[in-house]
PDBQT receptor file of N, H, CA, C and O in Angstrom, charges set to zero:
ATOM      1  N   UNK A   1      -4.160  28.382  36.495  1.00  0.00    +0.000 N 
ATOM      2  CA  UNK A   1      -3.686  27.186  35.834  1.00  0.00    +0.000 C 
ATOM      3  C   UNK A   1      -4.427  27.015  34.498  1.00  0.00    +0.000 C 
ATOM      4  O   UNK A   1      -5.653  27.119  34.465  1.00  0.00    +0.000 OA
ATOM      5  N   UNK A   2      -3.723  26.760  33.428  1.00  0.00    +0.000 N 
ATOM      6  H   UNK A   2      -2.727  26.675  33.455  1.00  0.00    +0.000 HD
ATOM      7  CA  UNK A   2      -4.362  26.577  32.137  1.00  0.00    +0.000 C 
ATOM      8  C   UNK A   2      -4.699  25.118  31.862  1.00  0.00    +0.000 C 
ATOM      9  O   UNK A   2      -4.077  24.193  32.384  1.00  0.00    +0.000 OA
ATOM     10  N   UNK A   3      -5.695  24.960  31.032  1.00  0.00    +0.000 N 
ATOM     11  H   UNK A   3      -6.200  25.712  30.608  1.00  0.00    +0.000 HD
ATOM     12  CA  UNK A   3      -6.117  23.606  30.645  1.00  0.00    +0.000 C 
ATOM     13  C   UNK A   3      -5.070  22.981  29.750  1.00  0.00    +0.000 C 
ATOM     14  O   UNK A   3      -4.729  23.569  28.724  1.00  0.00    +0.000 OA
ATOM     15  N   UNK A   4      -4.535  21.799  30.094  1.00  0.00    +0.000 N 
ATOM     16  H   UNK A   4      -4.812  21.322  30.928  1.00  0.00    +0.000 HD
ATOM     17  CA  UNK A   4      -3.499  21.179  29.262  1.00  0.00    +0.000 C 
ATOM     18  C   UNK A   4      -4.024  20.617  27.932  1.00  0.00    +0.000 C 
ATOM     19  O   UNK A   4      -3.233  20.246  27.064  1.00  0.00    +0.000 OA
ATOM     20  N   UNK A   5      -5.358  20.551  27.768  1.00  0.00    +0.000 N 
ATOM     21  H   UNK A   5      -6.001  20.852  28.473  1.00  0.00    +0.000 HD
ATOM     22  CA  UNK A   5      -5.947  20.034  26.542  1.00  0.00    +0.000 C 
ATOM     23  C   UNK A   5      -5.890  18.517  26.421  1.00  0.00    +0.000 C 
ATOM     24  O   UNK A   5      -5.863  17.978  25.314  1.00  0.00    +0.000 OA
ATOM     25  N   UNK A   6      -5.873  17.834  27.554  1.00  0.00    +0.000 N 
ATOM     26  H   UNK A   6      -5.896  18.272  28.453  1.00  0.00    +0.000 HD
ATOM     27  CA  UNK A   6      -5.797  16.383  27.532  1.00  0.00    +0.000 C 
ATOM     28  C   UNK A   6      -7.140  15.797  28.043  1.00  0.00    +0.000 C 
ATOM     29  O   UNK A   6      -7.751  16.412  28.917  1.00  0.00    +0.000 OA
ATOM     30  N   UNK A   7      -7.601  14.701  27.565  1.00  0.00    +0.000 N 
ATOM     31  H   UNK A   7      -7.104  14.201  26.855  1.00  0.00    +0.000 HD
ATOM     32  CA  UNK A   7      -7.079  14.017  26.405  1.00  0.00    +0.000 C 
ATOM     33  C   UNK A   7      -7.385  14.757  25.103  1.00  0.00    +0.000 C 
ATOM     34  O   UNK A   7      -8.336  15.533  25.011  1.00  0.00    +0.000 OA
ATOM     35  N   UNK A   8      -6.581  14.500  24.144  1.00  0.00    +0.000 N 
ATOM     36  H   UNK A   8      -5.809  13.870  24.219  1.00  0.00    +0.000 HD
ATOM     37  CA  UNK A   8      -6.694  15.144  22.830  1.00  0.00    +0.000 C 
ATOM     38  C   UNK A   8      -7.983  14.625  22.151  1.00  0.00    +0.000 C 
ATOM     39  O   UNK A   8      -8.232  13.421  22.208  1.00  0.00    +0.000 OA
ATOM     40  N   UNK A   9      -8.800  15.464  21.520  1.00  0.00    +0.000 N 
ATOM     41  H   UNK A   9      -8.598  16.443  21.473  1.00  0.00    +0.000 HD
ATOM     42  CA  UNK A   9     -10.051  14.993  20.933  1.00  0.00    +0.000 C 
ATOM     43  C   UNK A   9      -9.876  14.029  19.770  1.00  0.00    +0.000 C 
ATOM     44  O   UNK A   9     -10.777  13.226  19.527  1.00  0.00    +0.000 OA
ATOM     45  N   UNK A  10      -8.786  14.062  19.051  1.00  0.00    +0.000 N 
ATOM     46  H   UNK A  10      -8.054  14.714  19.249  1.00  0.00    +0.000 HD
ATOM     47  CA  UNK A  10      -8.518  13.118  17.965  1.00  0.00    +0.000 C 
ATOM     48  C   UNK A  10      -7.079  12.537  18.086  1.00  0.00    +0.000 C 
ATOM     49  O   UNK A  10      -6.190  12.894  17.313  1.00  0.00    +0.000 OA
ATOM     50  N   UNK A  11      -6.885  11.662  19.046  1.00  0.00    +0.000 N 
ATOM     51  H   UNK A  11      -7.607  11.372  19.674  1.00  0.00    +0.000 HD
ATOM     52  CA  UNK A  11      -5.522  11.124  19.234  1.00  0.00    +0.000 C 
ATOM     53  C   UNK A  11      -5.147  10.150  18.104  1.00  0.00    +0.000 C 
ATOM     54  O   UNK A  11      -6.007   9.584  17.429  1.00  0.00    +0.000 OA
ATOM     55  N   UNK A  12      -3.839   9.982  17.931  1.00  0.00    +0.000 N 
ATOM     56  H   UNK A  12      -3.141  10.442  18.480  1.00  0.00    +0.000 HD
ATOM     57  CA  UNK A  12      -3.368   9.007  16.960  1.00  0.00    +0.000 C 
ATOM     58  C   UNK A  12      -3.654   7.600  17.484  1.00  0.00    +0.000 C 
ATOM     59  O   UNK A  12      -3.772   7.396  18.693  1.00  0.00    +0.000 OA
ATOM     60  N   UNK A  13      -3.760   6.657  16.598  1.00  0.00    +0.000 N 
ATOM     61  H   UNK A  13      -3.664   6.823  15.616  1.00  0.00    +0.000 HD
ATOM     62  CA  UNK A  13      -4.083   5.273  16.992  1.00  0.00    +0.000 C 
ATOM     63  C   UNK A  13      -2.791   4.501  17.201  1.00  0.00    +0.000 C 
ATOM     64  O   UNK A  13      -1.898   4.508  16.355  1.00  0.00    +0.000 OA
ATOM     65  N   UNK A  14      -2.712   3.835  18.349  1.00  0.00    +0.000 N 
ATOM     66  H   UNK A  14      -3.438   3.829  19.037  1.00  0.00    +0.000 HD
ATOM     67  CA  UNK A  14      -1.486   3.035  18.678  1.00  0.00    +0.000 C 
ATOM     68  C   UNK A  14      -1.372   1.902  17.666  1.00  0.00    +0.000 C 
ATOM     69  O   UNK A  14      -2.377   1.354  17.213  1.00  0.00    +0.000 OA
ATOM     70  N   UNK A  15      -0.135   1.561  17.320  1.00  0.00    +0.000 N 
ATOM     71  H   UNK A  15       0.681   2.006  17.688  1.00  0.00    +0.000 HD
ATOM     72  CA  UNK A  15       0.078   0.500  16.327  1.00  0.00    +0.000 C 
ATOM     73  C   UNK A  15      -0.474  -0.808  16.749  1.00  0.00    +0.000 C 
ATOM     74  O   UNK A  15      -0.867  -1.599  15.891  1.00  0.00    +0.000 OA
ATOM     75  N   UNK A  16      -0.533  -1.101  18.055  1.00  0.00    +0.000 N 
ATOM     76  H   UNK A  16      -0.214  -0.459  18.752  1.00  0.00    +0.000 HD
ATOM     77  CA  UNK A  16      -1.038  -2.386  18.517  1.00  0.00    +0.000 C 
ATOM     78  C   UNK A  16      -2.571  -2.479  18.467  1.00  0.00    +0.000 C 
ATOM     79  O   UNK A  16      -3.136  -3.551  18.682  1.00  0.00    +0.000 OA
ATOM     80  N   UNK A  17      -3.238  -1.356  18.184  1.00  0.00    +0.000 N 
ATOM     81  H   UNK A  17      -2.779  -0.484  18.010  1.00  0.00    +0.000 HD
ATOM     82  CA  UNK A  17      -4.686  -1.392  18.010  1.00  0.00    +0.000 C 
ATOM     83  C   UNK A  17      -5.116  -1.427  16.568  1.00  0.00    +0.000 C 
ATOM     84  O   UNK A  17      -6.307  -1.558  16.290  1.00  0.00    +0.000 OA
ATOM     85  N   UNK A  18      -4.174  -1.315  15.628  1.00  0.00    +0.000 N 
ATOM     86  H   UNK A  18      -3.206  -1.209  15.854  1.00  0.00    +0.000 HD
ATOM     87  CA  UNK A  18      -4.471  -1.395  14.199  1.00  0.00    +0.000 C 
ATOM     88  C   UNK A  18      -4.872  -2.853  13.855  1.00  0.00    +0.000 C 
ATOM     89  O   UNK A  18      -4.268  -3.801  14.356  1.00  0.00    +0.000 OA
ATOM     90  N   UNK A  19      -5.876  -3.009  13.013  1.00  0.00    +0.000 N 
ATOM     91  H   UNK A  19      -6.367  -2.239  12.606  1.00  0.00    +0.000 HD
ATOM     92  CA  UNK A  19      -6.339  -4.331  12.668  1.00  0.00    +0.000 C 
ATOM     93  C   UNK A  19      -5.222  -5.151  12.077  1.00  0.00    +0.000 C 
ATOM     94  O   UNK A  19      -4.464  -4.688  11.225  1.00  0.00    +0.000 OA
ATOM     95  N   UNK A  20      -5.132  -6.420  12.561  1.00  0.00    +0.000 N 
ATOM     96  H   UNK A  20      -5.747  -6.797  13.254  1.00  0.00    +0.000 HD
ATOM     97  CA  UNK A  20      -4.117  -7.318  12.112  1.00  0.00    +0.000 C 
ATOM     98  C   UNK A  20      -4.812  -8.601  11.660  1.00  0.00    +0.000 C 
ATOM     99  O   UNK A  20      -5.759  -9.037  12.315  1.00  0.00    +0.000 OA
ATOM    100  N   UNK A  21      -4.371  -9.217  10.562  1.00  0.00    +0.000 N 
ATOM    101  H   UNK A  21      -3.602  -8.862  10.031  1.00  0.00    +0.000 HD
ATOM    102  CA  UNK A  21      -5.028 -10.446  10.098  1.00  0.00    +0.000 C 
ATOM    103  C   UNK A  21      -4.938 -11.599  11.091  1.00  0.00    +0.000 C 
ATOM    104  O   UNK A  21      -5.718 -12.547  11.000  1.00  0.00    +0.000 OA
ATOM    105  N   UNK A  22      -4.003 -11.537  12.037  1.00  0.00    +0.000 N 
ATOM    106  H   UNK A  22      -3.370 -10.766  12.111  1.00  0.00    +0.000 HD
ATOM    107  CA  UNK A  22      -3.860 -12.602  13.026  1.00  0.00    +0.000 C 
ATOM    108  C   UNK A  22      -4.594 -12.315  14.344  1.00  0.00    +0.000 C 
ATOM    109  O   UNK A  22      -4.564 -13.150  15.248  1.00  0.00    +0.000 OA
ATOM    110  N   UNK A  23      -5.250 -11.157  14.473  1.00  0.00    +0.000 N 
ATOM    111  H   UNK A  23      -5.274 -10.479  13.739  1.00  0.00    +0.000 HD
ATOM    112  CA  UNK A  23      -5.857 -10.786  15.746  1.00  0.00    +0.000 C 
ATOM    113  C   UNK A  23      -6.952 -11.749  16.182  1.00  0.00    +0.000 C 
ATOM    114  O   UNK A  23      -7.161 -11.922  17.383  1.00  0.00    +0.000 OA
ATOM    115  N   UNK A  24      -7.655 -12.379  15.253  1.00  0.00    +0.000 N 
ATOM    116  H   UNK A  24      -7.485 -12.239  14.277  1.00  0.00    +0.000 HD
ATOM    117  CA  UNK A  24      -8.677 -13.334  15.603  1.00  0.00    +0.000 C 
ATOM    118  C   UNK A  24      -8.315 -14.762  15.252  1.00  0.00    +0.000 C 
ATOM    119  O   UNK A  24      -9.185 -15.626  15.144  1.00  0.00    +0.000 OA
ATOM    120  N   UNK A  25      -7.041 -15.001  15.078  1.00  0.00    +0.000 N 
ATOM    121  H   UNK A  25      -6.335 -14.298  15.166  1.00  0.00    +0.000 HD
ATOM    122  CA  UNK A  25      -6.569 -16.379  14.736  1.00  0.00    +0.000 C 
ATOM    123  C   UNK A  25      -6.731 -17.300  15.907  1.00  0.00    +0.000 C 
ATOM    124  O   UNK A  25      -6.334 -16.969  17.024  1.00  0.00    +0.000 OA
ATOM    125  N   UNK A  26      -7.320 -18.470  15.665  1.00  0.00    +0.000 N 
ATOM    126  H   UNK A  26      -7.644 -18.739  14.757  1.00  0.00    +0.000 HD
ATOM    127  CA  UNK A  26      -7.484 -19.496  16.687  1.00  0.00    +0.000 C 
ATOM    128  C   UNK A  26      -6.938 -20.797  16.130  1.00  0.00    +0.000 C 
ATOM    129  O   UNK A  26      -7.161 -21.131  14.967  1.00  0.00    +0.000 OA
ATOM    130  N   UNK A  27      -6.225 -21.522  16.964  1.00  0.00    +0.000 N 
ATOM    131  H   UNK A  27      -6.043 -21.251  17.909  1.00  0.00    +0.000 HD
ATOM    132  CA  UNK A  27      -5.734 -22.844  16.557  1.00  0.00    +0.000 C 
ATOM    133  C   UNK A  27      -6.675 -23.927  16.990  1.00  0.00    +0.000 C 
ATOM    134  O   UNK A  27      -6.589 -25.062  16.523  1.00  0.00    +0.000 OA
ATOM    135  N   UNK A  28      -7.591 -23.577  17.897  1.00  0.00    +0.000 N 
ATOM    136  H   UNK A  28      -7.661 -22.655  18.276  1.00  0.00    +0.000 HD
ATOM    137  CA  UNK A  28      -8.605 -24.570  18.373  1.00  0.00    +0.000 C 
ATOM    138  C   UNK A  28     -10.002 -23.920  18.365  1.00  0.00    +0.000 C 
ATOM    139  O   UNK A  28     -10.118 -22.695  18.411  1.00  0.00    +0.000 OA
ATOM    140  N   UNK A  29     -11.023 -24.721  18.309  1.00  0.00    +0.000 N 
ATOM    141  H   UNK A  29     -10.928 -25.716  18.273  1.00  0.00    +0.000 HD
ATOM    142  CA  UNK A  29     -12.389 -24.211  18.313  1.00  0.00    +0.000 C 
ATOM    143  C   UNK A  29     -12.720 -23.551  19.650  1.00  0.00    +0.000 C 
ATOM    144  O   UNK A  29     -13.344 -22.490  19.681  1.00  0.00    +0.000 OA
ATOM    145  N   UNK A  30     -12.315 -24.161  20.729  1.00  0.00    +0.000 N 
ATOM    146  H   UNK A  30     -11.809 -25.023  20.703  1.00  0.00    +0.000 HD
ATOM    147  CA  UNK A  30     -12.573 -23.633  22.085  1.00  0.00    +0.000 C 
ATOM    148  C   UNK A  30     -11.328 -23.783  22.962  1.00  0.00    +0.000 C 
ATOM    149  O   UNK A  30     -10.441 -24.591  22.686  1.00  0.00    +0.000 OA
ATOM    150  N   UNK A  31     -11.292 -22.977  24.030  1.00  0.00    +0.000 N 
ATOM    151  H   UNK A  31     -12.013 -22.320  24.254  1.00  0.00    +0.000 HD
ATOM    152  CA  UNK A  31     -10.168 -23.028  24.924  1.00  0.00    +0.000 C 
ATOM    153  C   UNK A  31     -10.374 -24.119  25.968  1.00  0.00    +0.000 C 
ATOM    154  O   UNK A  31     -11.519 -24.452  26.271  1.00  0.00    +0.000 OA
ATOM    155  N   UNK A  32      -9.318 -24.683  26.523  1.00  0.00    +0.000 N 
ATOM    156  H   UNK A  32      -8.387 -24.412  26.276  1.00  0.00    +0.000 HD
ATOM    157  CA  UNK A  32      -9.496 -25.720  27.529  1.00  0.00    +0.000 C 
ATOM    158  C   UNK A  32     -10.082 -25.166  28.789  1.00  0.00    +0.000 C 
ATOM    159  O   UNK A  32      -9.924 -23.977  29.069  1.00  0.00    +0.000 OA
ATOM    160  N   UNK A  33     -10.760 -25.992  29.568  1.00  0.00    +0.000 N 
ATOM    161  H   UNK A  33     -10.888 -26.957  29.340  1.00  0.00    +0.000 HD
ATOM    162  CA  UNK A  33     -11.350 -25.512  30.829  1.00  0.00    +0.000 C 
ATOM    163  C   UNK A  33     -10.373 -25.283  31.935  1.00  0.00    +0.000 C 
ATOM    164  O   UNK A  33     -10.648 -24.503  32.848  1.00  0.00    +0.000 OA
ATOM    165  N   UNK A  34      -9.202 -25.957  31.886  1.00  0.00    +0.000 N 
ATOM    166  H   UNK A  34      -8.979 -26.591  31.144  1.00  0.00    +0.000 HD
ATOM    167  CA  UNK A  34      -8.179 -25.698  32.884  1.00  0.00    +0.000 C 
ATOM    168  C   UNK A  34      -6.817 -25.947  32.262  1.00  0.00    +0.000 C 
ATOM    169  O   UNK A  34      -6.701 -26.544  31.192  1.00  0.00    +0.000 OA
ATOM    170  N   UNK A  35      -5.784 -25.476  32.958  1.00  0.00    +0.000 N 
ATOM    171  H   UNK A  35      -5.878 -24.991  33.827  1.00  0.00    +0.000 HD
ATOM    172  CA  UNK A  35      -4.429 -25.615  32.473  1.00  0.00    +0.000 C 
ATOM    173  C   UNK A  35      -3.468 -25.637  33.652  1.00  0.00    +0.000 C 
ATOM    174  O   UNK A  35      -3.730 -24.991  34.666  1.00  0.00    +0.000 OA
ATOM    175  N   UNK A  36      -2.339 -26.379  33.539  1.00  0.00    +0.000 N 
ATOM    176  H   UNK A  36      -2.126 -26.903  32.715  1.00  0.00    +0.000 HD
ATOM    177  CA  UNK A  36      -1.322 -26.404  34.595  1.00  0.00    +0.000 C 
ATOM    178  C   UNK A  36      -0.570 -25.083  34.657  1.00  0.00    +0.000 C 
ATOM    179  O   UNK A  36      -0.275 -24.589  35.745  1.00  0.00    +0.000 OA
ATOM    180  N   UNK A  37      -0.254 -24.498  33.486  1.00  0.00    +0.000 N 
ATOM    181  H   UNK A  37      -0.494 -24.899  32.602  1.00  0.00    +0.000 HD
ATOM    182  CA  UNK A  37       0.491 -23.251  33.422  1.00  0.00    +0.000 C 
ATOM    183  C   UNK A  37      -0.263 -22.305  32.489  1.00  0.00    +0.000 C 
ATOM    184  O   UNK A  37      -0.659 -22.689  31.389  1.00  0.00    +0.000 OA
ATOM    185  N   UNK A  38      -0.451 -21.088  32.934  1.00  0.00    +0.000 N 
ATOM    186  H   UNK A  38      -0.130 -20.776  33.828  1.00  0.00    +0.000 HD
ATOM    187  CA  UNK A  38      -1.102 -20.048  32.157  1.00  0.00    +0.000 C 
ATOM    188  C   UNK A  38      -0.210 -18.806  32.167  1.00  0.00    +0.000 C 
ATOM    189  O   UNK A  38       0.150 -18.307  33.233  1.00  0.00    +0.000 OA
ATOM    190  N   UNK A  39       0.144 -18.309  30.980  1.00  0.00    +0.000 N 
ATOM    191  H   UNK A  39      -0.148 -18.715  30.114  1.00  0.00    +0.000 HD
ATOM    192  CA  UNK A  39       0.966 -17.117  30.865  1.00  0.00    +0.000 C 
ATOM    193  C   UNK A  39       0.136 -16.025  30.218  1.00  0.00    +0.000 C 
ATOM    194  O   UNK A  39      -0.342 -16.184  29.095  1.00  0.00    +0.000 OA
ATOM    195  N   UNK A  40      -0.034 -14.940  30.908  1.00  0.00    +0.000 N 
ATOM    196  H   UNK A  40       0.355 -14.811  31.821  1.00  0.00    +0.000 HD
ATOM    197  CA  UNK A  40      -0.745 -13.783  30.375  1.00  0.00    +0.000 C 
ATOM    198  C   UNK A  40       0.269 -12.702  30.040  1.00  0.00    +0.000 C 
ATOM    199  O   UNK A  40       1.032 -12.281  30.910  1.00  0.00    +0.000 OA
ATOM    200  N   UNK A  41       0.290 -12.252  28.810  1.00  0.00    +0.000 N 
ATOM    201  H   UNK A  41      -0.329 -12.594  28.103  1.00  0.00    +0.000 HD
ATOM    202  CA  UNK A  41       1.233 -11.210  28.413  1.00  0.00    +0.000 C 
ATOM    203  C   UNK A  41       0.536  -9.953  28.080  1.00  0.00    +0.000 C 
ATOM    204  O   UNK A  41      -0.519  -9.961  27.445  1.00  0.00    +0.000 OA
ATOM    205  N   UNK A  42       1.133  -8.819  28.516  1.00  0.00    +0.000 N 
ATOM    206  H   UNK A  42       1.989  -8.813  29.032  1.00  0.00    +0.000 HD
ATOM    207  CA  UNK A  42       0.578  -7.492  28.197  1.00  0.00    +0.000 C 
ATOM    208  C   UNK A  42       1.654  -6.643  27.606  1.00  0.00    +0.000 C 
ATOM    209  O   UNK A  42       2.040  -5.621  28.173  1.00  0.00    +0.000 OA
ATOM    210  N   UNK A  43       2.136  -7.059  26.474  1.00  0.00    +0.000 N 
ATOM    211  H   UNK A  43       1.822  -7.889  26.014  1.00  0.00    +0.000 HD
ATOM    212  CA  UNK A  43       3.202  -6.267  25.842  1.00  0.00    +0.000 C 
ATOM    213  C   UNK A  43       4.588  -6.780  26.186  1.00  0.00    +0.000 C 
ATOM    214  O   UNK A  43       4.776  -7.941  26.548  1.00  0.00    +0.000 OA
ATOM    215  N   UNK A  44       5.544  -5.887  26.062  1.00  0.00    +0.000 N 
ATOM    216  H   UNK A  44       5.392  -4.944  25.767  1.00  0.00    +0.000 HD
ATOM    217  CA  UNK A  44       6.935  -6.283  26.327  1.00  0.00    +0.000 C 
ATOM    218  C   UNK A  44       7.371  -6.074  27.763  1.00  0.00    +0.000 C 
ATOM    219  O   UNK A  44       8.401  -6.604  28.180  1.00  0.00    +0.000 OA
ATOM    220  N   UNK A  45       6.610  -5.315  28.522  1.00  0.00    +0.000 N 
ATOM    221  H   UNK A  45       5.773  -4.885  28.183  1.00  0.00    +0.000 HD
ATOM    222  CA  UNK A  45       7.097  -4.941  29.857  1.00  0.00    +0.000 C 
ATOM    223  C   UNK A  45       6.428  -5.712  31.006  1.00  0.00    +0.000 C 
ATOM    224  O   UNK A  45       6.956  -5.751  32.117  1.00  0.00    +0.000 OA
ATOM    225  N   UNK A  46       5.279  -6.319  30.738  1.00  0.00    +0.000 N 
ATOM    226  H   UNK A  46       4.850  -6.288  29.836  1.00  0.00    +0.000 HD
ATOM    227  CA  UNK A  46       4.549  -7.007  31.807  1.00  0.00    +0.000 C 
ATOM    228  C   UNK A  46       4.168  -8.415  31.380  1.00  0.00    +0.000 C 
ATOM    229  O   UNK A  46       3.571  -8.622  30.324  1.00  0.00    +0.000 OA
ATOM    230  N   UNK A  47       4.524  -9.378  32.224  1.00  0.00    +0.000 N 
ATOM    231  H   UNK A  47       5.009  -9.209  33.083  1.00  0.00    +0.000 HD
ATOM    232  CA  UNK A  47       4.088 -10.742  32.022  1.00  0.00    +0.000 C 
ATOM    233  C   UNK A  47       3.734 -11.324  33.360  1.00  0.00    +0.000 C 
ATOM    234  O   UNK A  47       4.504 -11.192  34.311  1.00  0.00    +0.000 OA
ATOM    235  N   UNK A  48       2.584 -11.970  33.465  1.00  0.00    +0.000 N 
ATOM    236  H   UNK A  48       1.958 -12.078  32.692  1.00  0.00    +0.000 HD
ATOM    237  CA  UNK A  48       2.173 -12.602  34.732  1.00  0.00    +0.000 C 
ATOM    238  C   UNK A  48       2.077 -14.089  34.499  1.00  0.00    +0.000 C 
ATOM    239  O   UNK A  48       1.395 -14.533  33.575  1.00  0.00    +0.000 OA
ATOM    240  N   UNK A  49       2.740 -14.853  35.313  1.00  0.00    +0.000 N 
ATOM    241  H   UNK A  49       3.293 -14.493  36.064  1.00  0.00    +0.000 HD
ATOM    242  CA  UNK A  49       2.690 -16.325  35.229  1.00  0.00    +0.000 C 
ATOM    243  C   UNK A  49       1.889 -16.811  36.405  1.00  0.00    +0.000 C 
ATOM    244  O   UNK A  49       2.228 -16.567  37.563  1.00  0.00    +0.000 OA
ATOM    245  N   UNK A  50       0.776 -17.531  36.071  1.00  0.00    +0.000 N 
ATOM    246  H   UNK A  50       0.501 -17.730  35.131  1.00  0.00    +0.000 HD
ATOM    247  CA  UNK A  50      -0.091 -18.023  37.146  1.00  0.00    +0.000 C 
ATOM    248  C   UNK A  50       0.143 -19.506  37.309  1.00  0.00    +0.000 C 
ATOM    249  O   UNK A  50      -0.480 -20.140  38.161  1.00  0.00    +0.000 OA
TER     250      UNK A  50
């Protein structure tokens, strides 16, 4: 069996990891301690509603 060469030593950078001016945008100084509804999103395919 031959080595597939994965992971590649110099992979391309995913577009969602590229620096974005809004990546550190905050509308409040701190987050609330609790919430009635929390939605965690992980892209377009996964969303968890707690």
